[in-house]
DRENKOLTOR-672923 format. One record per residue: residue in three letters; x, y, z of N, C-alpha, C in turn; residue number from 1. Coordinates in steps of 0.1 Angstrom, whole numbers, plus 2048, in hexadecimal, padded with zeros to 3 digits. Layout:
<pts>
{ALA,{X,Y,Z},{X,Y,Z},{X,Y,Z},NUM},
...
</pts>
This chain:
<pts>
{MET,{80A,7F5,800},{7FF,7FF,805},{808,80D,803},1},
{SER,{805,814,7F6},{80F,822,7F9},{803,82F,7F8},2},
{ILE,{80A,836,7FB},{800,842,7FC},{80C,851,7F2},3},
{THR,{804,85A,7EF},{807,868,7E7},{813,86A,7EE},4},
{PRO,{81F,86F,7F1},{824,875,7F8},{81F,886,7FA},5},
{ALA,{826,887,805},{821,898,80A},{825,8A3,804},6},
{PRO,{821,8A9,7FF},{826,8B5,7F5},{82F,8BA,801},7},
{ALA,{839,8C2,7FC},{840,8CE,802},{83C,8D8,810},8},
{SER,{841,8D5,81A},{83A,8DC,825},{83F,8EB,824},9},
{ARG,{833,8F4,827},{831,901,824},{836,909,831},10},
{PRO,{83D,911,82F},{83D,918,83B},{836,91B,844},11},
{ASP,{82F,91B,847},{822,91D,84D},{81F,911,859},12},
{GLU,{822,908,854},{820,8F6,85A},{82B,8F2,860},13},
{GLY,{839,8FC,860},{843,8F7,868},{84A,8E7,865},14},
{GLY,{848,8E7,858},{851,8D8,854},{85C,8DC,849},15},
{SER,{860,8D5,846},{865,8D0,83A},{868,8C9,830},16},
{ALA,{866,8CA,822},{863,8C3,81A},{86B,8B1,81B},17},
{ALA,{85E,8AB,817},{86B,89E,815},{871,89A,809},18},
{PRO,{879,892,80D},{887,892,7FF},{880,886,7F8},19},
{SER,{881,887,7E9},{87D,87E,7E1},{885,875,7E0},20},
{HIS,{881,867,7D7},{888,85A,7D4},{892,85F,7D0},21},
{HIS,{896,869,7C7},{8A5,86B,7BE},{8AF,876,7CC},22},
{SER,{8AC,872,7D6},{8B6,876,7DC},{8C5,86E,7E1},23},
{PRO,{8CD,879,7E0},{8DD,878,7DE},{8DD,86A,7E5},24},
{PRO,{8E7,85E,7E3},{8E9,854,7F1},{8F0,857,7FC},25},
{HIS,{8FA,862,7FA},{8FB,868,80C},{8F6,875,810},26},
{ALA,{8F3,872,81B},{8EC,884,81F},{8F6,88B,82B},27},
{HIS,{8F6,894,82E},{8FD,898,835},{8F2,89B,843},28},
{ALA,{8F6,897,84F},{8F2,899,85A},{8E9,8A2,85C},29},
{VAL,{8EA,8AF,857},{8E2,8BA,85C},{8E1,8C1,84E},30},
{ASP,{8D3,8C1,849},{8D6,8CB,83D},{8CB,8D7,83F},31},
{SER,{8C7,8DF,84A},{8C1,8E6,84E},{8C9,8F8,84B},32},
{ARG,{8BE,901,846},{8C7,911,847},{8C9,913,851},33},
{VAL,{8C3,912,858},{8C5,918,869},{8D5,912,86F},34},
{PRO,{8DA,91E,870},{8E8,920,873},{8E9,910,882},35},
{MET,{8F4,90C,882},{8F3,903,88C},{8F1,90C,899},36},
{TRP,{8FB,914,89D},{8FB,91D,8A9},{8EF,921,8AF},37},
{VAL,{8E7,92A,8A0},{8DB,928,8A4},{8CE,91E,8AB},38},
{ALA,{8D4,912,8A5},{8CD,905,8A6},{8CD,906,8B7},39},
{ILE,{8DA,904,8B9},{8E2,900,8C3},{8DE,90C,8CE},40},
{ALA,{8DD,918,8CD},{8D6,920,8D7},{8C9,91D,8DE},41},
{LEU,{8BF,91C,8D0},{8B4,912,8D9},{8B3,909,8DC},42},
{THR,{8BA,906,8D7},{8B8,8F5,8E1},{8BF,8FA,8F4},43},
{ILE,{8C7,900,8F0},{8C8,903,904},{8BA,90B,908},44},
{VAL,{8B8,913,8FF},{8A8,91B,901},{8A1,910,907},45},
{SER,{89D,904,8FF},{893,8FF,900},{896,8F9,90D},46},
{GLY,{8A3,8F1,910},{8A5,8EA,91B},{8A5,8F0,925},47},
{SER,{8A6,902,927},{89F,909,933},{894,908,938},48},
{LEU,{88A,904,929},{87C,904,92E},{879,8F8,934},49},
{VAL,{880,8EE,931},{87F,8DF,939},{87E,8E3,947},50},
{ALA,{88E,8EC,94C},{888,8EC,95A},{882,8F4,961},51},
{LEU,{880,8FE,958},{870,906,95A},{866,8FD,960},52},
{GLN,{863,8F2,953},{857,8ED,956},{85B,8E4,963},53},
{SER,{863,8D8,965},{86B,8D9,96D},{865,8DB,97C},54},
{ARG,{866,8E5,97D},{867,8F0,98C},{853,8ED,98E},55},
{VAL,{84D,8F4,97E},{841,8F3,984},{83B,8E9,986},56},
{ASN,{83D,8DC,97D},{837,8D3,981},{83B,8CA,98F},57},
{GLY,{847,8CD,991},{84B,8C7,9A0},{843,8D0,9AA},58},
{GLN,{840,8DB,9AA},{83A,8E4,9B4},{82B,8E2,9B6},59},
{LEU,{827,8E0,9A6},{815,8DF,9AA},{813,8D0,9AE},60},
{ALA,{81C,8C3,9AB},{819,8B9,9B3},{81E,8B8,9C7},61},
{ARG,{827,8C0,9C6},{828,8C0,9D8},{81B,8C9,9DE},62},
{ALA,{816,8D3,9D4},{80B,8DA,9D9},{7FF,8D3,9DD},63},
{ILE,{7FA,8C9,9D3},{7F1,8C5,9D3},{7F5,8BA,9D7},64},
{ASP,{802,8B2,9D8},{807,8A6,9E2},{801,899,9D6},65},
{ASP,{800,89A,9CB},{7FD,892,9BF},{802,891,9B3},66},
{TYR,{80D,887,9B3},{819,88C,9A9},{80F,889,99B},67},
{SER,{803,87E,99B},{7FE,879,98E},{7F4,885,98C},68},
{VAL,{7EE,88A,992},{7E3,892,98A},{7EF,8A2,989},69},
{ALA,{7FE,8A5,98F},{803,8B1,986},{802,8B1,97F},70},
{ALA,{808,8A2,975},{80D,89E,96C},{7FF,89B,962},71},
{VAL,{7F3,89B,965},{7EB,89A,95B},{7E3,8A8,958},72},
{ILE,{7E7,8B3,965},{7E7,8C0,960},{7F0,8C3,956},73},
{SER,{7FA,8C2,959},{804,8C6,94E},{805,8C1,941},74},
{PHE,{801,8B6,93C},{801,8AF,92F},{7F5,8AE,92B},75},
{GLY,{7E8,8B1,932},{7D9,8B4,92E},{7D8,8C0,928},76},
{SER,{7DC,8CB,92F},{7DE,8D8,92E},{7E5,8DB,921},77},
{GLY,{7F0,8D7,91C},{7F4,8DB,913},{7F0,8D3,909},78},
{LEU,{7EB,8C7,909},{7E2,8C0,8FF},{7D6,8C9,8F8},79},
{VAL,{7D3,8CE,905},{7C3,8DB,900},{7C8,8E2,8F7},80},
{LEU,{7D4,8E8,8FD},{7D9,8F7,8F8},{7DD,8F3,8E4},81},
{LEU,{7E4,8E5,8E8},{7E7,8E3,8D9},{7DD,8E0,8CE},82},
{LEU,{7D4,8D9,8D8},{7C5,8D2,8CC},{7BC,8E0,8C2},83},
{ALA,{7BE,8EF,8CD},{7BD,8F9,8CE},{7BF,8FB,8C4},84},
{VAL,{7CE,8FC,8C4},{7D5,901,8B4},{7D4,8FC,8AD},85},
{VAL,{7CF,8EE,8AC},{7CD,8E6,8A0},{7BF,8EE,89C},86},
{VAL,{7B4,8F1,8A7},{7AD,8F1,89D},{7A8,902,893},87},
{ALA,{7B2,909,89D},{7B3,918,893},{7BA,918,88B},88},
{TRP,{7C4,90E,889},{7D0,914,87F},{7CE,902,873},89},
{PRO,{7CD,907,867},{7CA,8FD,85A},{7D8,8F1,857},90},
{GLY,{7E5,8F8,857},{7F1,8F3,85C},{7EF,8E8,864},91},
{GLY,{7EF,8ED,871},{7EC,8E0,87B},{7E8,8D4,879},92},
{ARG,{7D8,8DB,873},{7CC,8CA,86C},{7D5,8C6,867},93},
{ARG,{7D8,8C9,856},{7E3,8C5,84E},{7E7,8BA,855},94},
{GLY,{7F4,8C0,85A},{7FE,8BA,85E},{7FB,8AB,869},95},
{LEU,{7EE,8AD,871},{7E8,8A2,877},{7E2,899,86A},96},
{ARG,{7DB,89D,865},{7D8,895,857},{7E2,888,84D},97},
{ARG,{7EC,88F,84E},{7F9,88C,846},{801,87E,851},98},
{LEU,{7FD,885,85E},{803,87C,86A},{7FD,86A,866},99},
{GLY,{7EF,871,866},{7E0,864,867},{7E9,85C,85C},100},
{VAL,{7E9,863,850},{7EC,857,845},{7F4,84E,841},101},
{ALA,{800,856,849},{810,84F,848},{80B,846,852},102},
{PHE,{804,847,85F},{805,83F,86A},{7F9,833,865},103},
{ARG,{7EF,834,85B},{7E8,82B,859},{7EE,823,84D},104},
{ALA,{7FA,827,842},{7FE,81F,83E},{809,81B,844},105},
{GLY,{80B,816,851},{81A,815,854},{825,818,853},106},
{ALA,{826,827,84E},{831,82D,84C},{838,833,85D},107},
{VAL,{82D,835,863},{831,83C,872},{82C,82E,877},108},
{PRO,{839,823,87F},{831,81B,88B},{82C,821,897},109},
{TRP,{825,816,89E},{81F,81E,8A7},{82A,820,8B1},110},
{TRP,{838,819,8B2},{83D,81C,8BF},{846,828,8BE},111},
{MET,{843,830,8AC},{849,83E,8AF},{83A,848,8B2},112},
{LEU,{830,846,8B7},{82D,84B,8BA},{82E,84A,8CD},113},
{LEU,{832,846,8D6},{834,842,8E0},{83C,84D,8E9},114},
{GLY,{843,856,8DF},{848,860,8E4},{83D,865,8F2},115},
{GLY,{833,86A,8EF},{82F,86B,8FA},{82F,865,907},116},
{VAL,{82F,857,906},{832,852,914},{83E,854,91D},117},
{ALA,{84D,85A,913},{857,85A,91E},{853,86A,91E},118},
{GLY,{848,872,917},{844,87E,91E},{83D,87E,929},119},
{ALA,{837,870,92B},{82F,872,937},{837,870,942},120},
{TRP,{840,862,940},{846,860,94A},{852,872,951},121},
{PHE,{855,874,949},{85E,880,94B},{857,88A,953},122},
{VAL,{84A,88F,951},{843,898,958},{83F,891,966},123},
{ALA,{839,882,967},{839,87D,971},{843,878,97A},124},
{THR,{851,87C,975},{85A,87A,980},{860,889,987},125},
{GLN,{859,895,97F},{85C,8A1,980},{850,8A2,98D},126},
{GLY,{849,89A,98D},{841,89F,999},{845,896,9A7},127},
{ILE,{846,88B,9A3},{84F,884,9AD},{85A,885,9B6},128},
{ALA,{866,88D,9AC},{875,88F,9B1},{878,89A,9B7},129},
{VAL,{873,8A4,9AA},{871,8B0,9AB},{877,8B4,9BA},130},
{GLY,{86C,8B8,9C3},{868,8B8,9CF},{873,8B9,9D8},131},
{VAL,{87C,8A9,9D7},{87F,8A7,9E1},{891,8A7,9DE},132},
{LEU,{892,8A7,9CE},{8A1,8AC,9C8},{8A2,8B9,9C8},133},
{GLY,{897,8BF,9C3},{89E,8CF,9BD},{8A1,8D0,9B3},134},
{VAL,{89D,8D4,9A7},{89E,8D8,99C},{8AB,8D6,997},135},
{ALA,{8B6,8DA,99A},{8C1,8DB,99A},{8C7,8CC,997},136},
{LEU,{8C5,8C7,9A2},{8C7,8B9,9A0},{8BF,8B1,99B},137},
{PHE,{8B3,8AE,999},{8AA,8AC,98E},{8AF,8A8,980},138},
{THR,{8AD,8B3,97D},{8B7,8B7,96F},{8C4,8B0,96E},139},
{ILE,{8CE,8B2,978},{8DB,8AC,977},{8D8,897,973},140},
{GLY,{8D1,894,979},{8C8,884,973},{8C3,885,969},141},
{VAL,{8BD,88E,961},{8B5,893,956},{8BF,88F,94A},142},
{VAL,{8CC,89C,94D},{8D3,89A,942},{8DE,892,93E},143},
{ALA,{8DD,88B,94B},{8E7,880,94A},{8E4,879,93F},144},
{GLY,{8D6,874,941},{8C9,86A,93C},{8CC,86D,92B},145},
{GLN,{8C7,87B,92C},{8CD,881,91E},{8D6,880,918},146},
{THR,{8E3,882,91D},{8EA,87E,913},{8F5,873,913},147},
{LEU,{8EE,867,91A},{8F3,85B,919},{8E7,855,90E},148},
{GLY,{8DB,859,90C},{8CD,855,902},{8D3,85C,8F4},149},
{GLY,{8D8,86A,8F5},{8DE,872,8EC},{8E7,867,8E2},150},
{VAL,{8F1,864,8E9},{8FC,85C,8E3},{8F7,851,8E0},151},
{VAL,{8EE,846,8E3},{8ED,838,8E0},{8E0,840,8D1},152},
{PHE,{8DA,848,8D9},{8CC,84A,8CB},{8D8,84D,8C0},153},
{ASP,{8DE,853,8BF},{8E7,85D,8AF},{8EA,852,8AD},154},
{LEU,{8F1,848,8B1},{8F8,83A,8AA},{8F3,831,8A6},155},
{ILE,{8E7,835,8AC},{8DD,827,8A6},{8D7,82E,89A},156},
{GLY,{8CF,83B,89C},{8CD,842,890},{8BD,842,890},157},
{ILE,{8B9,841,89B},{8A8,842,89C},{8A4,852,899},158},
{GLY,{8AF,85C,89A},{8A6,865,899},{8A7,869,88B},159},
{PRO,{89F,876,888},{89B,87A,877},{8A6,87D,86F},160},
{GLY,{8B2,884,87B},{8BB,882,870},{8C6,877,86D},161},
{GLY,{8C5,86A,86E},{8C8,860,86B},{8D4,85E,874},162},
{ARG,{8E0,857,871},{8E8,852,877},{8F2,85C,87F},163},
{ARG,{8FA,860,887},{901,86B,887},{90B,868,88E},164},
{PRO,{91D,865,888},{923,864,88C},{928,866,89B},165},
{LEU,{932,85D,8A2},{934,869,8AF},{946,86D,8AE},166},
{THR,{940,87A,8A8},{953,87F,8A6},{95C,883,8B4},167},
{VAL,{965,881,8B1},{96D,886,8C2},{967,88F,8CA},168},
{ALA,{964,89B,8C1},{960,8AA,8C8},{951,8A6,8CE},169},
{ARG,{947,89A,8CA},{939,897,8CD},{93D,88A,8DC},170},
{VAL,{948,881,8D8},{94A,87E,8E7},{953,881,8F5},171},
{VAL,{95E,88D,8EE},{95E,894,8F9},{952,89B,901},172},
{GLY,{949,8A6,8F4},{93F,8AC,8FA},{936,8A5,905},173},
{ALA,{934,898,903},{928,88F,90A},{92F,889,918},174},
{ALA,{93E,886,916},{942,884,91F},{948,890,929},175},
{LEU,{948,89B,923},{94A,8A6,92E},{93A,8A8,932},176},
{ALA,{92F,8A4,92D},{924,8A6,935},{920,89E,939},177},
{LEU,{921,891,93D},{923,886,947},{92C,88B,952},178},
{ALA,{933,88F,955},{93F,896,95A},{934,8A2,963},179},
{ALA,{931,8A9,95F},{92E,8B3,960},{91D,8B0,96E},180},
{VAL,{918,8A4,968},{911,8A3,96D},{917,897,97F},181},
{ALA,{924,893,97C},{927,88A,989},{92F,896,98C},182},
{TRP,{931,89E,98A},{939,8A8,992},{92B,8B3,9A0},183},
{ALA,{922,8B4,997},{917,8B7,99C},{911,8B5,9AB},184},
{VAL,{90D,8A5,9A1},{904,89B,9A7},{90F,897,9BC},185},
{SER,{91A,898,9B5},{926,897,9C1},{926,89E,9CE},186},
{ALA,{920,8A8,9CA},{91B,8B4,9D6},{912,8B2,9DB},187},
{GLN,{904,8AE,9D5},{8F7,8B2,9DA},{8EF,8A3,9DC},188},
{VAL,{8F6,895,9D9},{8F2,88B,9E0},{8F7,886,9F0},189},
{SER,{8EA,884,9F9},{8F1,883,A04},{8E5,87C,A0A},190},
{ALA,{8E8,877,A10},{8DF,86E,A1D},{8CE,872,A1C},191},
{SER,{8CC,87B,A18},{8BB,880,A17},{8B9,881,A0E},192},
{VAL,{8C1,880,A01},{8BC,87B,9F2},{8BF,86B,9ED},193},
{PRO,{8B1,862,9EC},{8B9,855,9F0},{8BE,859,9DA},194},
{LEU,{8C5,84E,9DC},{8CD,84D,9CE},{8C4,847,9C7},195},
{TRP,{8BE,841,9C8},{8B3,835,9BE},{8AB,845,9B8},196},
{LEU,{8A2,84D,9C4},{89E,859,9B9},{8A5,85F,9AD},197},
{MET,{8B3,85E,9AB},{8B7,865,9A2},{8B8,859,996},198},
{LEU,{8B3,850,99A},{8AE,844,98D},{8A0,84A,982},199},
{LEU,{89B,853,98B},{88C,852,988},{88D,85C,978},200},
{PRO,{898,86C,978},{89A,875,976},{8A3,86D,96C},201},
{PHE,{8B2,866,96D},{8B9,860,962},{8AD,856,958},202},
{ALA,{8A9,857,95B},{8A2,84A,953},{896,855,949},203},
{ALA,{891,85D,951},{88C,867,94D},{892,871,93C},204},
{GLY,{89F,874,941},{8A8,876,938},{8A9,86A,92B},205},
{ILE,{8AA,861,931},{8AF,855,923},{8A0,857,91B},206},
{GLY,{894,859,91E},{888,859,91A},{885,865,910},207},
{ALA,{88E,870,918},{88A,87D,912},{894,87F,906},208},
{SER,{89D,876,903},{8A6,878,8F9},{89F,86D,8EC},209},
{TRP,{898,864,8F4},{88E,859,8E3},{881,861,8E1},210},
{GLN,{87C,867,8ED},{871,872,8EB},{874,87C,8E1},211},
{GLN,{881,880,8E4},{885,88B,8D1},{887,881,8C7},212},
{ALA,{88B,878,8C7},{88D,873,8BD},{881,870,8B5},213},
{MET,{877,86A,8BC},{86B,867,8B9},{866,870,8B5},214},
{ASN,{864,87B,8BB},{85A,887,8B6},{860,889,8AA},215},
{GLY,{86C,88C,8AB},{877,88F,89B},{86D,888,890},216},
{ARG,{870,87E,891},{86A,874,885},{85D,875,880},217},
{VAL,{851,87A,88E},{848,87C,88B},{846,889,885},218},
{ARG,{84D,894,888},{84A,8A3,883},{84F,89F,874},219},
{THR,{85B,899,86F},{85C,892,85E},{851,88E,859},220},
{ALA,{84B,887,85F},{845,87E,858},{834,887,852},221},
{ALA,{834,88F,864},{825,898,861},{82D,8A7,858},222},
{ALA,{837,8A9,858},{83A,8B2,850},{833,8BE,85B},223},
{SER,{835,8BE,868},{82F,8CA,874},{831,8C5,880},224},
{ALA,{839,8CB,884},{83C,8CF,895},{82D,8CA,89A},225},
{LEU,{825,8D3,896},{81B,8D1,8A1},{814,8C6,89B},226},
{ALA,{812,8BE,893},{80F,8B3,896},{814,8A8,89E},227},
{ALA,{823,8A8,89F},{82A,89F,8A4},{82A,8A5,8B4},228},
{THR,{825,8AF,8B9},{826,8B2,8C4},{81B,8AF,8CB},229},
{VAL,{80D,8B4,8C5},{7FD,8A9,8C7},{800,89D,8C8},230},
{ALA,{807,898,8BC},{808,888,8C0},{80D,884,8CE},231},
{ASN,{817,88B,8D4},{81E,887,8DF},{812,88B,8EA},232},
{PHE,{810,895,8F0},{807,899,8F4},{7FD,88E,8F7},233},
{ALA,{7F6,88C,8EA},{7EA,885,8EC},{7E9,876,8F7},234},
{VAL,{7F8,872,8EE},{7FE,864,8F4},{7FF,866,905},235},
{GLY,{805,86E,908},{80A,86E,914},{7FE,875,920},236},
{THR,{7F8,87E,91D},{7E8,881,91E},{7E5,871,928},237},
{THR,{7E0,86A,91A},{7DB,85C,91D},{7E1,855,927},238},
{VAL,{7EF,855,922},{7F5,84B,92C},{7F2,854,93E},239},
{LEU,{7F6,85D,941},{7F5,861,94E},{7E5,862,950},240},
{LEU,{7DA,865,94D},{7CF,860,94E},{7CF,854,955},241},
{GLY,{7CF,84A,950},{7D2,83B,953},{7D9,83E,962},242},
{VAL,{7E6,844,965},{7EC,841,96F},{7E2,849,976},243},
{MET,{7E0,856,974},{7DA,85A,982},{7CB,853,988},244},
{LEU,{7C7,851,976},{7BA,848,983},{7BD,83B,98C},245},
{VAL,{7C9,831,987},{7CB,82A,98F},{7D1,831,9A0},246},
{HIS,{7D5,83B,9A2},{7DD,844,9A9},{7D5,846,9B5},247},
{ALA,{7CB,84D,9AD},{7BE,84E,9B5},{7B6,849,9BD},248},
{ALA,{7B7,839,9B2},{7AE,831,9BA},{7B3,82B,9C6},249},
{SER,{7C1,82D,9CB},{7C6,827,9D5},{7C6,834,9DF},250},
{SER,{7CC,83D,9D7},{7D1,84C,9DF},{7C6,853,9E2},251},
{GLY,{7B8,858,9DA},{7AF,861,9DC},{7B7,86B,9D2},252},
{TRP,{7AB,87E,9D1},{7AE,87F,9CD},{7B5,890,9D5},253},
{PRO,{7BA,898,9CC},{7C0,8A8,9D8},{7B7,8AC,9E0},254},
{ALA,{7BA,8B0,9E8},{7AC,8B3,9EE},{7AA,8C5,9E9},255},
{ALA,{7B5,8CA,9E2},{7AF,8D5,9E1},{7BA,8D8,9DA},256},
{MET,{7BC,8E1,9CC},{7BE,8EA,9C0},{7C7,8FA,9C3},257},
{PRO,{7D8,8FA,9C2},{7DA,904,9C5},{7CF,910,9BA},258},
{THR,{7D4,91D,9BB},{7D0,92B,9B4},{7DA,92E,9B0},259},
{GLU,{7E9,933,9B2},{7F0,931,9A8},{7F1,931,99D},260},
{TRP,{7EE,932,992},{7EB,938,984},{7F8,92D,97C},261},
{TRP,{807,933,981},{814,92A,97A},{814,91F,97D},262},
{LEU,{80B,91B,986},{80F,90A,98C},{807,902,981},263},
{TYR,{7FD,909,977},{7F9,901,96D},{7FD,906,95E},264},
{SER,{80B,906,961},{811,90E,952},{81A,903,949},265},
{GLY,{81A,8F8,955},{828,8ED,94D},{823,8E8,941},266},
{GLY,{817,8E7,93E},{811,8E2,92E},{814,8E9,922},267},
{ALA,{811,8F4,92C},{818,8FF,91E},{828,903,91B},268},
{ILE,{82D,900,921},{837,900,925},{83F,8F1,91A},269},
{GLY,{83B,8EB,91E},{83B,8DF,915},{83A,8DD,90C},270},
{CYS,{82E,8E6,909},{82B,8E6,8F8},{836,8EB,8EE},271},
{VAL,{83B,8F7,8F8},{847,900,8EF},{851,8FC,8EF},272},
{PHE,{858,8EE,8FA},{862,8E8,8F7},{866,8DE,8F1},273},
{ILE,{859,8D3,8F1},{85A,8C9,8E9},{855,8CD,8D8},274},
{ALA,{852,8D5,8D9},{854,8D7,8CA},{85C,8DF,8C4},275},
{ALA,{864,8E3,8CB},{86E,8ED,8C6},{87C,8DD,8C2},276},
{GLN,{879,8D9,8CB},{881,8CA,8CB},{883,8C4,8C0},277},
{ALA,{872,8BE,8C0},{86E,8B8,8B2},{875,8BF,8A1},278},
{VAL,{873,8D0,8A7},{87E,8D4,89C},{88D,8D1,89A},279},
{LEU,{891,8D6,8A6},{8A0,8D9,8A9},{8AA,8CC,8A7},280},
{VAL,{8A3,8BD,8AA},{8A9,8B3,8AC},{8AF,8AD,897},281},
{ARG,{8A4,8AF,88F},{8AB,8AD,885},{8B7,8B7,881},282},
{ARG,{8B8,8C3,886},{8C6,8CB,883},{8CE,8C4,888},283},
{VAL,{8CC,8C7,895},{8D9,8C3,89D},{8E0,8B6,8A3},284},
{GLY,{8D7,8AA,89F},{8D5,89E,8A7},{8D2,89E,8B4},285},
{VAL,{8CE,88F,8B6},{8CB,888,8C4},{8D4,88C,8CE},286},
{LEU,{8E3,889,8C9},{8ED,88D,8D6},{8EB,89F,8D8},287},
{LEU,{8F3,8A7,8C9},{8F2,8B5,8CB},{8E4,8BA,8D7},288},
{LEU,{8DD,8B0,8D2},{8CE,8B7,8D7},{8CD,8B8,8E9},289},
{ALA,{8D0,8A6,8E7},{8D2,8A9,8FC},{8DB,8B0,900},290},
{LEU,{8EB,8B1,8F8},{8ED,8BD,901},{8ED,8C9,904},291},
{GLY,{8E5,8CE,8F7},{8DF,8D8,8FA},{8D7,8E2,905},292},
{LEU,{8CA,8D1,903},{8BF,8D2,90E},{8CC,8D4,91E},293},
{VAL,{8D3,8CC,91D},{8DD,8C8,929},{8E1,8D7,92E},294},
{ALA,{8E8,8DC,926},{8EA,8EB,927},{8E1,8F8,929},295},
{GLY,{8D3,8F8,929},{8CE,8FD,929},{8C7,8FA,936},296},
{GLN,{8BF,8EE,93A},{8BC,8E7,944},{8C5,8ED,951},297},
{LEU,{8D0,8E5,952},{8DB,8E8,95D},{8D9,8F8,960},298},
{SER,{8D8,900,957},{8DC,911,959},{8D0,911,960},299},
{ALA,{8C5,914,956},{8B6,914,95F},{8B5,911,96C},300},
{ALA,{8B8,903,96F},{8B5,8FC,97C},{8BD,904,987},301},
{LEU,{8CB,906,982},{8D2,909,989},{8D0,919,990},302},
{ALA,{8CA,926,983},{8C2,92E,989},{8B7,930,992},303},
{LEU,{8AF,922,990},{8A6,924,995},{8A8,91D,9A4},304},
{ASP,{8B0,915,9A1},{8AF,913,9B3},{8BE,91B,9B6},305},
{LEU,{8C2,927,9B3},{8C8,930,9BC},{8BB,939,9BE},306},
{LEU,{8B8,93B,9B7},{8AC,94C,9B6},{89D,949,9BE},307},
{ILE,{897,93D,9BC},{88B,939,9C0},{88E,927,9C3},308},
{PRO,{895,927,9CF},{898,91B,9D3},{88C,90E,9D8},309},
{ALA,{88A,907,9D4},{87A,8FE,9DA},{883,8F4,9E4},310},
{THR,{891,8EE,9E4},{893,8E7,9F0},{898,8F0,9FD},311},
{GLY,{89F,8EB,A02},{8A5,8F4,A11},{8B8,8F1,A0C},312},
{ARG,{8B7,8E9,A06},{8C6,8E6,9FC},{8CE,8F2,9F9},313},
{PRO,{8D6,8F1,9FA},{8DE,905,9F3},{8E6,8FA,9EA},314},
{VAL,{8E8,903,9DF},{8EB,900,9D6},{8FC,8FF,9D4},315},
{GLY,{905,8F6,9D2},{914,8F6,9D2},{91A,8FB,9C6},316},
{ILE,{92A,8FB,9CF},{934,8FF,9C3},{92E,8F5,9B6},317},
{ALA,{932,8E4,9B7},{932,8DC,9AF},{922,8E1,9A6},318},
{THR,{91B,8E6,9A9},{911,8E2,9A1},{916,8EB,998},319},
{ILE,{918,8F9,99C},{91B,905,997},{922,902,988},320},
{GLY,{92F,8FB,98B},{939,8F3,983},{934,8EB,97C},321},
{GLY,{92E,8DF,980},{928,8D6,977},{91E,8E1,96D},322},
{THR,{919,8E8,96E},{910,8F0,964},{91B,8F8,95A},323},
{VAL,{926,8FC,963},{92D,906,954},{933,8F3,94D},324},
{LEU,{939,8EF,956},{93A,8E6,94D},{931,8DA,940},325},
{ALA,{92A,8DD,944},{91F,8DA,939},{91C,8E1,931},326},
{LEU,{91F,8EE,934},{91E,8F6,925},{92E,8F5,91B},327},
{VAL,{937,8F4,921},{940,8F0,91B},{940,8E2,915},328},
{ALA,{93A,8DF,91B},{938,8CF,911},{92B,8D1,904},329},
{VAL,{926,8D6,904},{91D,8DD,8FD},{91F,8E5,8EF},330},
{ALA,{929,8EC,8F4},{931,8F7,8EB},{93B,8ED,8E3},331},
{LEU,{946,8E4,8E8},{94A,8DE,8E3},{946,8D4,8DC},332},
{ALA,{93C,8CA,8DB},{935,8BE,8D2},{92E,8CC,8CA},333},
{GLY,{927,8D2,8C9},{924,8D9,8C0},{92E,8E3,8B6},334},
{VAL,{93C,8E3,8B9},{944,8E7,8AD},{946,8E0,8A6},335},
{ARG,{947,8E8,893},{94C,8DC,88C},{956,8DF,887},336},
{TRP,{965,8D7,88D},{96C,8D8,88D},{970,8D1,87C},337},
{ALA,{969,8CC,875},{971,8C8,86A},{960,8CD,85B},338},
{ARG,{965,8C9,852},{957,8C5,849},{950,8B9,84A},339},
{PRO,{942,8B8,84C},{93C,8B0,850},{93D,8A2,845},340},
{LYS,{93F,89A,84D},{943,88B,842},{933,887,841},341},
{HIS,{931,881,836},{923,878,832},{924,870,83B},342},
{VAL,{918,86D,840},{912,866,849},{906,858,841},343},
{ALA,{904,852,848},{8F3,847,846},{8EB,854,840},344},
{ALA,{8E3,851,835},{8DC,85B,82E},{8CE,859,83A},345},
{PRO,{8C8,863,840},{8B9,85F,846},{8B1,855,840},346},
{GLU,{8A6,84E,843},{89D,846,83E},{893,852,83B},347},
{ALA,{891,84D,829},{88A,851,824},{87B,858,82E},348},
{GLU,{876,861,829},{86C,869,834},{863,861,830},349},
{PRO,{859,85A,83B},{84E,855,83B},{846,855,837},350},
{VAL,{83F,85F,832},{835,869,82B},{837,861,81B},351},
{ALA,{845,869,817},{84A,867,80D},{84B,857,807},352},
{GLU,{849,849,80F},{84E,83C,80C},{844,837,818},353},
{ALA,{837,83A,816},{82E,833,81F},{82A,825,81E},354},
{ALA,{831,81B,814},{831,80F,814},{83A,808,81C},355},
{ARG,{845,80C,81F},{84F,805,827},{852,80B,834},356},
{PRO,{84A,804,83B},{84B,808,84A},{859,807,853},357},
{ILE,{85A,80D,85A},{869,80E,860},{867,80A,86F},358},
{SER,{876,7FD,86D},{877,7F8,87A},{881,7FF,882},359},
{PRO,{87E,7FA,88F},{885,800,89A},{891,803,895},360},
{ALA,{898,7FB,892},{8A9,7F7,88D},{8AC,802,884},361},
{SER,{8A6,80C,87D},{8A8,811,872},{8AF,81F,877},362},
</pts>
């Protein structure tokens, strides 16, 4: 079964034209007109929004003493906002139709739509762990997982940009990022912070890298970042609703809801950074995206814990030093030291080749 290839995306759809069947046998890992330094800067800004959302969702969960309801509020409000945009914006509706056609044709496998599950896990861990760890320590665990996931997923080539070889700069950058995490953690992990609790944000970070890769591929299939973001939020909200109902059956519902408006902004923040990541991952790759998010998250988390502390623990010198080292790691990994080599061409766009399903190993 085959379908007619989607037309080249229009500027108002936020997409890129699907390549033809006559694409050259080799492809560069990047083909965007956006300068790399601009893409990296946007990645860092996107990472700062992740840290901000962690603070908002963590505070909401503490205020109502229920992580599951807080997670549903965050994801569910984001989904409502996105659906409102889809209703008002023809380009978003066209993207969703293209995604539906590609999915029914088997060009977008079901597992590619499960990025929202990783997003649901990420939001749930924010409610569980941020109140105990603080934003900085929670973020450190997340970025360690993101760095490891970025290395593995770039090697496998599951991102929309295809396989990206591990250059010396990228390897050193990833190693420095992990060293930054270890340095920052050394000053904050204590008997009052169970080590197992750090595994939650670490696993969430690995899931976040996978989510970014999947959302990037869905965005490519639909030629629309909005369609990819809607799919992400729809799946995540469904999962979290199930978790909330199970949790409420055993623990009951929150007694009252807080009145501070900003505690309900996590969904809107998530809409922005998930859409941005779906666009940026094709330009910078999974690893460099993860490292840029590391820098943005650590910087914003450090600022939040210094200016508006959520726990009684002071921010140590090691945390500050680890944040600076992470920024160095991103700068190093983003430098193009030599002319880009040809890498394995990314798989043909799913909409353009709907008859050939994509396997997980592609």
